[in-house]
C-alpha positions as CSV (number, residue, x, y, z in Angstrom):
1,X,-14.2,-48.7,24.1
2,X,-15.6,-46.2,21.7
3,X,-19.2,-45.0,22.2
4,X,-19.9,-42.8,19.2
5,X,-23.2,-42.6,17.3
6,X,-22.1,-45.1,14.7
7,X,-21.5,-47.8,17.4
8,X,-24.9,-47.0,18.9
9,X,-26.7,-47.5,15.6
10,X,-25.0,-50.9,15.0
11,X,-24.5,-49.9,11.3
12,X,-21.3,-49.8,9.2
13,X,-21.5,-46.7,6.9
14,X,-20.0,-47.0,3.5
15,X,-18.2,-43.7,3.7
16,X,-17.6,-40.7,6.0
17,X,-20.4,-38.6,4.5
18,X,-22.9,-41.5,5.3
19,X,-21.5,-41.8,8.8
20,X,-22.0,-38.0,9.4
21,X,-25.5,-38.2,8.0
22,X,-26.4,-41.1,10.3
23,X,-25.5,-39.0,13.4
24,X,-28.0,-36.3,12.4
25,X,-30.9,-38.5,11.5
26,X,-33.1,-37.3,14.3
27,X,-34.9,-34.0,13.9
28,X,-34.4,-32.0,17.1
29,X,-35.9,-28.7,15.8
30,X,-33.5,-25.8,15.6
31,X,-36.2,-23.1,15.8
32,X,-36.8,-22.8,12.0
33,X,-40.5,-22.2,12.6
34,X,-42.8,-19.1,12.3
35,X,-43.3,-19.2,16.1
36,X,-39.5,-19.1,16.8
37,X,-38.8,-16.4,14.2
38,X,-41.6,-14.2,15.4
39,X,-40.5,-14.6,19.0
40,X,-36.9,-13.8,18.2
41,X,-37.8,-10.8,16.0
42,X,-40.1,-9.3,18.6
43,X,-37.5,-9.9,21.3
44,X,-34.7,-8.3,19.2
45,X,-36.9,-5.2,18.8
46,X,-37.4,-5.1,22.6
47,X,-33.7,-5.4,23.0
48,X,-33.1,-2.5,20.7
49,X,-35.6,-0.4,22.5
50,X,-34.2,-1.3,25.9
51,X,-30.6,-0.6,24.7
52,X,-31.5,2.8,23.4
53,X,-33.3,3.5,26.7
54,X,-30.2,2.5,28.5
55,X,-27.9,4.7,26.4
56,X,-30.1,7.8,26.8
57,X,-30.6,7.0,30.5
58,X,-34.4,6.6,30.2
59,X,-35.8,4.2,32.7
60,X,-39.2,4.4,31.0
61,X,-37.8,3.2,27.6
62,X,-35.6,0.6,29.2
63,X,-38.6,-0.9,30.9
64,X,-40.8,-0.7,27.8
65,X,-38.1,-2.6,25.9
66,X,-38.1,-5.3,28.7
67,X,-41.9,-5.5,28.4
68,X,-41.6,-6.0,24.6
69,X,-39.2,-8.8,25.2
70,X,-41.6,-10.5,27.6
71,X,-44.3,-10.0,25.0
72,X,-42.2,-11.7,22.4
73,X,-41.9,-14.8,24.7
74,X,-45.6,-14.9,25.2
75,X,-46.3,-14.5,21.4
76,X,-43.9,-17.3,20.6
77,X,-45.5,-19.6,23.2
78,X,-49.0,-18.9,22.0
79,X,-47.9,-19.5,18.3
80,X,-46.3,-22.8,19.3
81,X,-49.5,-23.9,21.1
82,X,-51.5,-22.8,18.0
83,X,-49.4,-25.2,15.8
84,X,-46.7,-23.0,14.4
85,X,-43.9,-24.5,16.4
86,X,-41.7,-27.5,15.9
87,X,-43.9,-30.5,15.0
88,X,-47.0,-28.2,14.9
89,X,-50.1,-29.2,13.1
90,X,-50.1,-26.0,10.9
91,X,-46.6,-26.9,9.5
92,X,-47.0,-30.6,8.6
93,X,-47.4,-30.0,4.9
94,X,-44.7,-27.4,4.1
95,X,-41.5,-29.2,5.3
96,X,-40.7,-27.4,8.5
């Protein structure tokens, strides 16, 4: 017995494109928010700092990079709680 998304919706799509669209009806949030982008960009900067510290064998710069990555997580979490994450109150009018 087949248990794909079309069977679960109890709908018979007219064509394959409609069937594909029905599978993706729910918005799960792929991180396309200011909170996610800020978190990732800060963490990428921390990764760069940490990588350079590793290459030049500087424990100080390596640890600073790790700290920046942790800071990125904190900033992303705070921005999400402030309404800039998926389903946030600050983004309800602009289509995110």
